[in-house]
C-alpha positions in Angstrom: 2.1 -22.1 4.2 1.3 -24.3 7.1 -1.7 -24.1 9.5 0.4 -22.5 12.3 1.6 -19.7 10.1 -2.0 -19.0 8.8 -3.2 -18.6 12.4 -0.4 -16.5 13.6 1.4 -19.0 15.8 4.6 -18.7 13.7 6.0 -15.3 12.6 6.2 -14.6 8.9 9.8 -13.5 9.0 11.6 -10.2 9.3 11.3 -9.1 5.6 9.2 -5.9 5.1 6.8 -5.9 2.2 7.8 -4.2 -1.0 5.4 -1.2 -0.4 6.9 -0.7 3.0 10.4 -0.7 1.5 9.3 1.8 -1.2 7.8 4.1 1.4 10.9 4.0 3.5 13.0 4.8 0.4 10.6 7.6 -0.7 10.0 6.0 -4.1 6.7 5.4 -5.8 4.8 2.3 -4.7 2.7 0.0 -6.9 -0.5 1.4 -5.3 -1.7 3.0 -8.5 -1.4 -0.2 -10.4 -3.1 -2.4 -7.7 -5.7 -0.6 -5.6 -5.8 2.5 -7.9 -7.0 0.2 -10.7 -9.9 -1.1 -8.6 -10.8 2.5 -7.7 -10.8 3.6 -11.3 -12.8 0.6 -12.5 -15.3 1.1 -9.7 -15.8 4.7 -10.8 -16.0 3.7 -14.5 -18.6 1.0 -13.7 -20.4 3.1 -11.1 -19.7 0.5 -8.4 -19.0 1.7 -4.9 -15.6 0.6 -3.6 -15.3 2.7 -0.4 -12.7 0.5 1.4 -10.4 0.4 -1.7 -10.8 4.2 -2.0 -9.8 4.7 1.7 -6.8 2.4 1.4 -5.7 4.1 -1.8 -6.0 7.6 -0.4 -4.2 6.6 2.8 -1.3 5.0 0.9 -1.0 7.8 -1.6 -0.8 10.3 1.3 1.9 8.2 2.9 3.8 7.9 -0.3 3.7 11.6 -0.9 4.8 12.4 2.6 7.7 9.9 2.3 8.8 11.4 -1.0 8.8 14.9 0.6 10.8 13.5 3.6 13.4 12.0 1.4 13.7 15.1 -0.8 14.0 17.4 2.2 15.8 15.6 5.0 16.4 17.5 8.3 
């Protein structure tokens, strides 16, 4: 990655991230394996991880809503 890309001078392309594609398709994302792991380890070790918890909860809610949308299209 060159300096222009790092500082936003050059776009990163038109490809959506894998989680965005999963949400659009209404299929489970890898949030449980990624951020969910950090949240569970934080709880196990009694370490606060409030930002990770917030991201995890927001993405889980989005994932659930997308699954409901795909299951019950209007």
